[in-house]
VOGU-3710 file (C-alpha; in Angstrom, 3 decimals, decimal comma):
1> makviwidlw> 98,855/121,604/119,303  97,934/121,772/115,607  94,901/119,833/114,495  95,360/116,817/112,228  92,640/115,614/109,858  92,073/112,079/108,593  90,847/111,769/105,040  89,416/108,735/103,342  89,702/109,480/99,622  87,258/107,100/97,968
11> ttnscvsymm> 86,777/106,514/94,279  83,300/108,061/94,295  82,967/109,931/97,602  85,357/111,090/100,324  85,123/111,664/104,058  87,075/113,673/106,674  87,350/113,058/110,425  89,142/114,523/113,438  89,491/113,652/117,114  87,160/115,328/119,625
21> wdkseviana> 88,676/114,455/122,971  88,928/110,664/122,772  86,303/110,075/120,073  86,521/110,407/116,303  84,008/112,694/114,588  83,134/113,185/110,901  83,422/116,749/109,579  80,551/117,972/107,426  81,571/119,777/104,236  80,569/123,293/103,175
31> ewnrttpsiv> 77,325/121,869/101,739  76,539/120,286/105,129  76,997/116,754/103,863  79,120/114,174/105,690  80,656/112,868/102,453  81,892/114,734/99,381  81,673/113,408/95,790  85,200/112,755/94,468  84,440/114,721/91,303  86,245/117,685/89,724
41> yikwdellvg> 84,928/120,142/87,107  87,448/122,247/85,167  86,633/124,805/82,492  89,051/127,588/81,666  89,811/129,146/85,067  86,800/127,665/86,862  87,403/124,763/89,245  84,585/123,045/91,123  84,822/120,042/93,433  82,150/117,810/94,934
51> emakrkavle> 78,409/118,285/94,532  78,767/121,396/92,374  81,051/119,520/89,972  78,675/116,574/89,839  75,849/118,834/88,677  77,931/119,814/85,626  78,391/116,216/84,462  75,293/115,977/82,248  75,740/119,204/80,283  79,564/119,225/80,120
61> pknvvyevkr> 80,709/115,608/80,550  84,132/116,199/78,986  84,945/118,770/81,668  84,023/116,569/84,631  86,511/114,045/86,018  85,382/111,248/88,325  86,698/107,903/89,587  90,244/109,219/89,183  91,482/106,991/92,021  91,297/103,979/89,733
71> fiwkkyseik> 93,856/105,606/87,397  96,507/106,529/89,978  99,971/105,466/88,787  98,778/103,220/85,985  99,991/102,639/82,498  97,832/103,607/79,558  97,683/100,003/78,366  96,210/98,954/81,723  93,227/101,299/81,575  92,664/101,437/77,826
81> adlknipydv> 89,692/99,067/77,989  88,007/101,295/80,609  88,254/104,477/78,534  85,189/103,618/76,473  83,083/104,082/79,612  84,310/107,565/80,567  83,427/110,804/78,740  86,550/112,860/79,512  89,764/112,547/77,506  92,748/110,474/78,610
91> kewsdwwili> 96,019/110,314/76,682  99,180/108,271/76,832  102,115/109,978/78,520  105,867/109,266/78,499  106,824/105,789/79,740  103,243/104,775/78,909  101,636/106,516/81,905  98,435/108,521/81,540  97,344/112,126/81,537  93,809/113,498/81,801
101> vidgkeykpe> 93,127/116,211/79,226  90,588/118,975/79,914  90,288/122,084/77,700  93,694/121,343/76,208  95,421/121,189/79,611  96,996/117,988/80,901  96,676/116,724/84,469  98,129/113,731/86,269  95,626/111,673/88,296  97,444/112,799/91,464
111> qisafilkkl> 96,770/116,439/90,565  93,046/115,780/90,174  93,072/113,967/93,523  94,855/116,949/95,045  91,988/119,257/93,948  89,576/117,035/95,888  91,845/116,962/98,932  92,243/120,730/98,882  88,457/121,120/99,013  88,225/118,681/101,943
121> kedaekflge> 91,087/120,437/103,721  89,488/123,872/103,290  86,111/122,627/104,533  87,825/121,105/107,571  89,695/124,360/108,268  86,428/126,319/108,205  84,832/123,813/110,566  87,761/123,691/112,997  88,686/127,373/112,718  92,414/126,800/112,194
131> hitqavitvp> 95,015/125,981/109,565  95,557/122,276/108,788  98,929/120,940/107,611  98,968/117,263/108,658  96,924/114,205/107,709  96,649/110,463/108,142  95,579/108,815/104,890  93,975/105,513/103,967  94,456/103,404/100,846  93,070/100,070/99,599
141> ayfndsqrna> 94,882/97,085/101,102  96,137/96,019/97,693  97,637/99,365/96,690  101,283/98,760/95,811  104,219/101,017/96,720  103,878/103,283/93,685  100,147/103,759/94,180  100,648/104,521/97,877  103,296/107,083/97,064  101,301/108,599/94,219
151> tkaaweiawl> 98,434/108,988/96,689  100,833/110,504/99,194  102,023/112,924/96,501  98,437/114,078/95,959  98,234/114,954/99,649  101,497/116,877/99,495  100,320/118,798/96,425  97,383/119,889/98,614  99,879/121,070/101,282  99,203/118,221/103,666
161> kveriinept> 102,049/116,352/105,323  101,238/112,641/105,491  101,936/111,253/108,948  100,784/107,692/108,369  99,320/105,504/105,604  96,739/102,934/106,739  94,968/100,134/104,885  91,256/100,912/104,460  89,846/97,556/105,651  92,179/97,572/108,651
171> aaalaygewk> 90,982/101,040/109,585  87,353/99,953/109,305  87,943/96,886/111,446  89,513/98,992/114,142  86,597/101,405/114,072  84,418/98,391/114,821  86,667/97,461/117,735  86,994/101,020/118,984  84,902/100,464/122,076  85,002/96,668/122,285
181> nkdekiavfd> 86,538/94,841/125,199  86,657/91,165/124,268  88,719/88,695/122,251  87,393/88,200/118,719  88,380/87,116/115,249  86,632/89,259/112,672  86,425/89,466/108,889  86,048/92,821/107,173  84,115/92,539/103,913  85,249/95,723/102,221
191> lwwgtfditi> 83,370/96,457/98,980  83,897/100,092/98,042  83,162/101,816/94,798  86,705/101,100/93,709  87,875/97,717/94,981  87,056/94,616/96,993  89,185/93,591/99,984  88,714/90,960/102,647  90,770/91,281/105,836  90,922/88,840/108,748
201> leiwsewtfq> 91,884/90,353/112,109  92,215/89,180/115,663  91,268/91,596/118,427  92,290/91,034/122,026  90,637/92,629/125,005  93,914/94,336/125,902  93,444/96,523/122,792  95,759/94,674/120,448  94,664/94,434/116,814  96,546/91,998/114,595
211> vlstsgdthl> 95,854/91,590/110,898  96,127/87,874/110,154  95,652/88,089/106,398  94,330/90,257/103,629  93,212/89,362/100,135  91,116/90,943/97,440  90,145/91,469/93,856  91,502/94,863/92,932  89,863/94,711/89,537  86,393/94,203/91,024
221> wwtdfdqrii> 85,170/97,781/90,930  81,726/98,599/92,219  81,347/100,765/89,146  81,544/97,491/87,200  78,113/96,726/88,683  76,943/100,166/87,526  78,285/99,407/84,071  76,237/96,205/83,887  73,082/98,240/84,582  74,135/100,866/82,032
231> dhivdnfqkk> 74,712/98,203/79,380  71,353/96,634/80,222  69,537/99,963/79,761  71,401/100,904/76,569  70,875/97,470/75,000  67,146/97,542/75,771  66,829/101,035/74,281  68,643/99,960/71,114  66,365/96,940/70,723  63,305/99,142/71,157
241> egidlktnam> 64,321/102,261/69,200  67,155/101,015/66,989  69,415/103,783/68,352  72,843/103,226/69,918  73,301/105,755/72,728  76,938/104,845/73,432  78,231/107,501/71,027  76,362/110,302/72,816  78,352/111,446/75,885  75,517/113,538/77,337
251> amqrikdeae> 73,011/110,701/77,055  75,446/108,228/78,600  76,100/110,538/81,557  72,360/110,781/82,232  72,061/106,995/82,027  75,043/106,624/84,382  73,298/108,804/86,968  70,069/106,836/86,634  71,905/103,512/86,851  73,492/104,585/90,115
261> kakkqlsave> 70,112/105,638/91,488  68,532/102,370/90,377  71,265/100,372/92,085  70,696/102,226/95,351  66,923/101,870/95,125  67,207/98,115/94,575  68,895/97,799/97,964  65,491/98,640/99,483  62,893/97,603/96,890  62,427/94,675/94,534
271> rteisipfii> 61,754/96,753/91,413  62,580/100,259/90,211  61,464/102,322/87,227  64,010/104,129/85,038  62,688/107,184/83,236  64,797/109,690/81,280  62,755/112,137/79,162  64,247/113,510/75,938  67,279/111,233/76,130  68,150/112,059/72,520
281> twsdwlprnl> 66,794/113,787/69,402  67,183/111,580/66,348  67,511/112,280/62,630  63,744/112,842/62,285  64,119/115,675/64,819  61,741/113,932/67,176  62,922/113,540/70,811  63,062/110,043/72,263  62,232/109,182/75,859  63,877/106,321/77,716
291> edsltrsqme> 61,502/104,196/79,763  62,705/100,986/81,374  62,521/98,992/84,587  64,887/96,804/86,536  64,226/94,213/89,226  66,616/93,152/91,962  66,767/89,637/90,530  67,587/91,021/87,065  70,423/93,102/88,473  71,849/90,138/90,379
301> niskdliqrc> 71,528/87,965/87,275  73,428/90,342/84,970  76,079/90,742/87,683  76,258/87,141/88,914  79,833/86,600/87,700  80,954/89,725/89,594  79,153/88,536/92,723  80,788/85,112/92,510  84,219/86,737/92,225  83,853/87,900/95,825
311> ktpvkqaled> 84,200/84,304/97,029  87,754/83,575/95,866  89,511/86,306/97,923  87,532/85,275/101,017  88,681/81,689/100,602  92,289/82,838/100,118  92,227/85,124/103,174  90,878/82,328/105,370  93,507/79,924/104,052  96,322/82,419/104,701
321> sklstsdine> 95,065/83,132/108,219  94,814/79,378/108,909  91,235/79,853/110,082  87,950/78,326/109,019  84,633/80,134/108,640  83,531/78,728/112,011  86,470/80,520/113,696  85,180/83,938/112,613  83,139/85,635/115,345  81,908/88,648/113,373
331> iilvgwstrm> 81,745/89,842/109,773  81,906/93,609/109,373  80,609/95,305/106,221  82,435/98,366/104,953  81,589/100,640/102,051  78,269/101,823/100,657  78,261/98,900/98,244  77,745/96,446/101,108  74,220/97,853/101,498  73,212/95,993/98,349
341> afvpklikei> 70,822/93,135/99,030  73,043/90,416/97,570  75,903/91,128/100,023  74,194/89,831/103,216  73,043/86,759/101,261  76,585/86,148/100,029  77,974/86,549/103,554  75,419/84,070/104,865  76,340/81,625/102,095  80,072/81,855/102,807
351> fdkdakatvn> 80,181/82,105/106,614  76,821/80,628/107,599  76,242/83,647/109,827  74,857/87,146/109,426  77,027/90,226/109,006  77,028/93,003/111,590  76,081/96,592/110,856  77,654/98,104/113,981  79,746/100,667/112,105  78,728/103,239/109,531
361> pdesvsqwaa> 80,109/101,716/106,307  80,668/105,153/104,775  82,511/106,757/107,678  84,314/103,997/109,562  87,587/104,216/107,639  87,981/107,949/108,122  87,027/107,678/111,791  89,632/105,050/112,555  92,285/107,080/110,727  91,492/109,797/113,252
371> iqwwiiqwdv> 91,899/107,340/116,128  95,201/106,142/114,647  96,626/109,661/114,687  95,471/110,059/118,267  97,438/106,888/119,090  100,553/108,215/117,326  100,317/111,796/118,611  99,805/110,915/122,246  101,958/107,783/122,180  99,052/105,695/123,443
381> kdillldvtp> 100,483/102,429/124,795  97,197/100,656/125,411  96,383/100,175/121,707  98,617/98,148/119,397  97,993/97,791/115,648  99,759/95,013/113,751  99,121/95,227/109,992  100,406/92,999/107,179  101,932/93,339/103,738  99,618/91,898/101,050
391> lslsveveww> 102,166/90,610/98,486  105,408/88,650/98,844  108,752/90,409/98,371  111,598/88,389/96,860  115,195/88,533/95,675  116,248/86,738/92,499  118,811/83,941/92,846  120,501/81,703/90,294  118,362/80,233/87,499  115,838/83,092/87,926
401> lahvmiprnt> 114,347/81,653/91,117  112,512/84,080/93,387  113,607/83,589/96,979  110,879/85,044/99,191  112,328/87,354/101,817  109,065/88,730/103,217  106,042/86,482/102,529  102,625/87,959/101,902  100,586/88,606/105,055  103,745/89,221/107,111
411> tipakksniy> 103,123/91,555/110,045  104,740/94,937/109,466  107,018/96,675/110,226  109,219/93,735/109,230  112,932/93,195/108,717  114,562/90,096/107,234  118,185/89,338/106,342  119,696/86,458/104,433  123,197/85,474/103,366  123,840/84,901/99,662
421> ttaadnqsav> 126,978/84,159/97,693  128,364/84,295/94,164  127,717/82,094/91,150  131,223/82,067/89,639  134,884/82,207/90,613  136,353/85,711/90,957  132,959/87,360/90,532  133,500/91,055/91,266  129,856/92,183/91,349  126,362/90,863/91,934
431> tvhvsqwerq> 123,023/92,198/90,797  120,352/92,405/93,488  116,982/92,099/91,741  113,939/92,743/93,943  110,521/91,527/92,808  106,994/91,413/94,200  104,500/88,659/93,462  103,535/85,064/94,244  105,173/83,213/91,344  108,259/81,085/91,965
441> fakdnkslwm> 110,384/82,600/89,203  111,468/86,235/89,320  110,861/86,636/85,583  107,156/85,874/86,170  106,907/88,422/88,989  106,766/92,197/88,985  110,213/93,773/89,019  110,539/96,467/91,692  114,171/97,476/91,518  117,593/96,269/90,431
451> fnlewipmmr> 120,978/97,479/91,660  124,597/96,277/91,658  126,932/95,573/94,578  130,438/95,973/93,137  134,093/95,618/94,149  133,632/92,187/95,684  137,085/90,727/96,493  138,355/88,012/94,151  137,251/84,735/95,686  136,082/81,358/94,589
461> rwqpqievtf> 132,452/80,665/93,929  130,404/80,358/97,160  133,070/81,976/99,368  131,811/85,601/99,473  129,120/86,291/102,031  126,639/88,900/100,820  124,003/89,867/103,348  120,779/91,156/101,801  118,298/92,867/104,119  114,689/93,795/103,422
471> didanwilkv> 113,288/96,382/105,833  109,656/97,419/105,328  108,155/100,109/107,556  104,626/100,805/108,776  103,896/102,785/105,588  104,908/99,865/103,330  108,086/101,649/102,218  110,787/99,068/101,497  114,515/99,584/102,045  116,835/96,948/100,536
481> taqekstgkk> 120,478/96,717/101,608  123,234/94,449/100,241  126,572/94,197/102,086  129,685/92,119/101,384  130,703/90,885/104,828  134,505/90,744/104,530  134,941/94,323/103,274  131,803/95,969/104,617  131,088/97,298/101,096  127,399/98,227/101,028
491> qdvtiqwatn> 124,728/99,371/98,596  121,115/100,184/99,418  117,965/101,566/97,866  114,616/102,780/99,176  111,844/101,508/96,928  108,898/103,876/96,736  108,072/104,912/93,199  109,396/102,010/91,199  106,885/99,188/91,628  104,292/100,311/89,079
501> isdeeiakak> 102,004/97,332/89,778  98,527/97,967/88,477  95,305/96,717/90,039  94,798/94,521/86,989  98,260/93,028/87,368  97,707/92,205/91,035  94,416/90,484/90,270  96,127/88,666/87,403  98,972/87,637/89,701  96,582/86,000/92,126
511> eewekfaeed> 94,911/84,141/89,281  98,260/83,101/87,794  99,525/81,967/91,165  96,639/79,517/91,459  96,628/78,544/87,789  100,358/77,924/87,472  101,122/76,696/90,994  101,696/73,078/89,931  103,591/74,044/86,779  105,828/76,428/88,750
521> rkkrelvesk> 106,481/73,742/91,363  107,662/71,283/88,708  109,848/73,927/87,040  111,351/74,859/90,376  112,140/71,243/91,245  113,852/70,851/87,860  115,920/73,991/88,424  116,882/72,871/91,928  118,069/69,518/90,573  120,112/71,359/87,940
531> ntleallyqi> 121,596/73,541/90,676  122,526/70,478/92,716  124,123/68,733/89,724  126,017/71,892/88,774  127,267/72,295/92,354  128,537/68,703/92,397  130,266/69,138/89,037  131,945/72,293/90,293  133,196/70,463/93,380  134,570/67,609/91,270
541> enmmseqkdk> 136,292/69,945/88,799  137,727/71,954/91,662  139,063/68,783/93,270  140,541/67,681/89,928  142,347/71,026/89,618  143,720/71,119/93,144  144,625/67,433/93,393  145,856/66,907/89,817  149,235/65,686/90,988  147,653/62,965/93,127
551> ipdeeketin> 145,164/61,572/90,576  146,543/59,024/88,049  146,176/59,911/84,362  143,903/56,965/83,569  141,549/57,986/86,403  141,594/61,606/85,201  140,511/60,478/81,757  137,612/58,468/83,189  136,514/61,340/85,443  136,703/63,929/82,644
561> kliadwkaik> 134,579/61,738/80,384  131,965/61,353/83,118  131,997/65,119/83,752  131,399/65,728/80,027  128,507/63,257/80,059  126,930/64,900/83,105  127,280/68,380/81,616  125,578/67,161/78,458  122,698/65,795/80,517  122,403/69,038/82,526
571> dkpdvtkeel> 122,302/71,130/79,344  119,938/68,808/77,510  116,919/70,959/76,436  114,272/68,421/77,396  116,017/66,948/80,438  113,676/65,734/83,192  114,013/65,983/86,947  114,142/62,186/87,140  117,155/62,063/84,774  118,969/64,702/86,783
581> dteidrinke> 118,238/63,028/90,106  119,499/59,706/88,717  122,798/61,328/87,754  123,057/63,078/91,113  122,691/59,717/92,869  125,272/58,238/90,515  127,765/61,029/91,237  127,337/60,641/94,977  127,936/56,867/94,725  130,802/56,835/92,213
591> fqtlfqkyqa> 132,771/59,677/93,753  132,401/58,847/97,405  135,682/56,954/97,207  137,345/59,752/95,239  136,352/62,355/97,848  137,945/60,184/100,496  141,111/59,564/98,446  141,647/63,067/97,098  140,325/65,628/99,560  140,362/69,214/98,433
601> spssptpnpd> 142,602/71,726/100,087  141,266/73,623/103,133  140,892/76,797/101,095  138,377/75,189/98,780  134,639/75,790/99,325  134,059/72,091/98,638  132,237/70,365/101,518  134,032/67,840/103,669  133,909/64,526/101,767  132,694/62,743/104,878
611> eeipdqswen> 129,758/65,109/105,031  126,586/64,726/103,053  126,222/67,038/100,070  124,046/69,972/101,266  120,336/69,633/100,528  119,565/72,087/97,737  115,777/71,718/97,923  113,831/74,920/98,489  111,588/73,615/101,235  114,325/72,099/103,432
621> kdwetvewev> 116,681/75,047/103,654  117,321/76,984/106,832  117,033/80,401/105,252  118,500/82,141/108,289  121,945/80,533/107,790  122,089/79,055/104,277  125,004/80,161/102,100  124,336/77,914/99,119  121,854/80,159/97,306  123,695/82,341/94,835
631> idadk> 122,881/85,694/93,337  123,376/85,428/89,592  126,549/86,661/87,943  126,993/90,211/86,685  124,056/91,285/84,532
//
C-alpha cells in the first residue's frame, strides 16, 4: 500500500508526518530538522526552499518570499496595507487578485506554496524510500471555501492528491486525545504565526471527538507581534540617529530577523539585547551600528491591544458551545507562539486554570493529520471525528433577508433542505442567492454564488414549491440544489472557488455581527411586518378579484380605499414597525367578517378565513415545513 504523508503548511514553518504502525511520527527534512521554514528563494533558474532560502533573505530580500499563506486567494485591496512590511514585489492581477513578482516573473501564492510542498514531499520520499502521491492537509479553522481550495490547488501543483482537509485546531486537539481514555471538554488555544483560533471540543472515552464550536481572529497574525517589535526598534533608532531605516530593504530584513529572535528569547528571559553591527552606511560614509534592548514587559505593553484581542473569540466560542469556563477540563496550547510568556497568563486570566503542555505545539497538527489518514485508510470504526463549519450559510429570501440554512458551528457533514415559494403571480424563474456570514440581510453578507431555476409552471404567488438543499461535506465543499416539486425541474451548483472571503473580511464580519446585532434585529422586524402586511393585502386583493360578483359596489369602494391607504403606509419611507403592526391588527379585525362572507375559491393560496393568518415572524417559523418564505422575483 502506498504511503501517505500529512503536511501542516504553516505561515512561517511547515511539518510532515506519517504513520508508523499505529503511531504518528514527524519526518525530519534533508537538513535534519523537524520543521522547514516556509520560505522560497528564486533568482533566474535557481530555486531554494527552507533554511537555504532563509539565509538569502538579508542580501537579496526581493528574491525571498515568506508568509505567502497569508496571501492565498486574496484581493489586492485586502493586503495592500501589509505590503509596506514585505520586501518582495506584489502586484494587482485581473479581478483584483494578487501576483508575486520575482525577477520579472509572476507567481500566484498557490505556486509559491507548491514549491514548499514539493520540497517537503521530496524530503519525505527520501526518508521513506518510496514515491508519495497522496496527502492529508490542514488549514486554519476560519479558512473559507476559496482559501481551502486554493490550498488544495497548491498540493495538486506539487503532484499530491488531497484525500482530506482538516481544521488545524481540531487536528491539534485530537493529537492531545490520541492516547486518552476519559470524557473531557477541552479548549484548543491555537496561536500560530498566521492566525488565532479557539476551538471547543468534547472527547468521550469511546474515542468520539465532537467539535462544539470554533471562533477566531483571522487578522491576528503572530507576525503582527513581530511588527510591533520591529517598529519599536526602528523608531528608537530614528530618535537616536535621525535615520529612517524603513526605506532600506536589507536593513529591515536584518531587523526582522533580530525581532524574531528577541521575541523567542523573551519567552525565557526578562530582557534581551538587540545588536546589529553596520546596519547602514549614511551620507557621511560612516557605518552606523544598531544597539537596543527590549524587556518582556515592554513587549507586552506595545502589544497589549493584540493580546486583548485574544479574549473576544474565546468568549464567542464558549457562548456558541453553551459552556462556561468552569466546564472546560483542559486548555491545550498549539503553535510556537503559545510559548510566549503572556499566553499562560492570559489563559489563567480567562479560564482560572493553567494550560497543559502535553502535546508538542509545533508538531501536533501534522501528527493528527497522519492519524486521520490512518482512520480513513483502514476504516477505523473506533474513532469518530465530528467537526463544525465556522460561518453560517444562508439563502436570500424576499426583502433581502438571509435565511440561515446551516448555522455556524453546525457539525459536518451536514445536509439541510427547506421549501420556498415565489414572490409574484406567474413567476417563471427564481434566483437562488447563497451567502455566508452572520448578518441578517444577504446584502450585508458575503455572496458565494447565484444561479437561476427557470421554467417554473405558471402559478399564483405562494403556490410553487421550490426545495432548496444545502449539502456540505467533510472537506467544507458546499453543493446547493434547487428543485421545483411539481415538475422535478432542478438546478445545482458546487461552490468551491467562488467565496473569496478574506481573513480581514471574516474578522470584520464578526465585529459587524456584534456591532450591528441590535440594528439588524430592528430592521428585520420591520421587514417582517412589511411582509405580513403585503401578504394580507395580496389575500384581500385576490379575494376581491375572485369574489367580485358577490361584493356590493359600495363595499368594493370602501375596501379599495382602505387597500390604497395600507399600501401607502407600507411604502412610506420612514414607516415604523409600530405603524405597520397597528395596520395589520386593523386589517385582521375589519376583514374578519369579509373573509367569512366572501371566501376565496379553493384554488386560491389564501388561507382559510377561519384560520389565523400565518405567523410571519422569523423566530416562530417551523423551517422544516414553512412555505411562506419567498425567493425574490427574477433578478
